[in-house]
C-alpha positions, 0 to 999 in steps of 0.5 A: 385789744384786738380787732377780733375780741371788739368784732366777736365780742360785739357779734357777741352781742348782736347774736343774742340781744332780742328785743332792740338796744334796752333789751342789749344792754345787760349783755352789753355791759356782761361783755365789757365789763367782762374784757374789762373795755371799762369801767360799770361807772364808766359804762353808766356813763357812755350809756347815759350819752349813748341814750341820749344821741340820735341812733340806735343805743346798741349802735352808739356804744358799739361804736362808742367803747369800739373806738375806746379800746381801738379808735376809727378800726376799732368804732367801724368793727364793733359797729359792723359785727352788733349789726350784721346779726340783726341784718342776716336775721331781717334778710332771713326772716323776711323772707320765711316769717310771711309764710307762717305769721299766722301758724299758732307755734310762731305766734307762742314763740313771738308771745315769749319772747315779746315777754323775755325783753320787756323783763331784760328791759326791767333788768336794765332798769334795776341794773341803771337805777342801783348804779346810779342811785345806790353807788359806793355802796350808800345811797345818792339821795340826789340821784335817786330823787331825780330818778323820781321826780324823771319818773313821775314826771314821764308818768303823769305828764299823759293824766294830765295833758293827754299826750305823751311827754317827747323824749327828747323833751324829757331828755331836755330836762334831765340834763337841766336839772342835773345841772341844778342840782349837782352843779356846774 
């Protein structure tokens, strides 16, 4: 494992991760699994931890995976590589986009990108659901039940209480339910 491999792998993720962290999970999965940096199961655990810790999930994933592969230098290289493209793109876009935001072609392209991002997020959710609830070629009914219960809680909370359920509260509830259902 070289730092150059980490840099190039996460630079690729940073260059082609439109739509933010959750949309990038599919590309991170592809890069990580193709290099053999983690197993599918290990990646699922890292995604769960990265999602529940402060900061952008893509940066958290890059930092963790880089650190497991090459220690602190690996964490720094992977994190730098994953944020560098966005930093450069935002600088360039801010200079250009102000002039063209009302252009119908630009609006159409942005609308297409939003649809792409929604599709990537749904695909990532389906992959995570399959990895979590249908591991080892048989359904894990406890994980499936927890997933359905948490989904029902999330989507049912707003109609009942007239406000959205905090992601922090949902993460805490999920952790408690995991402890209760799977034991210590």
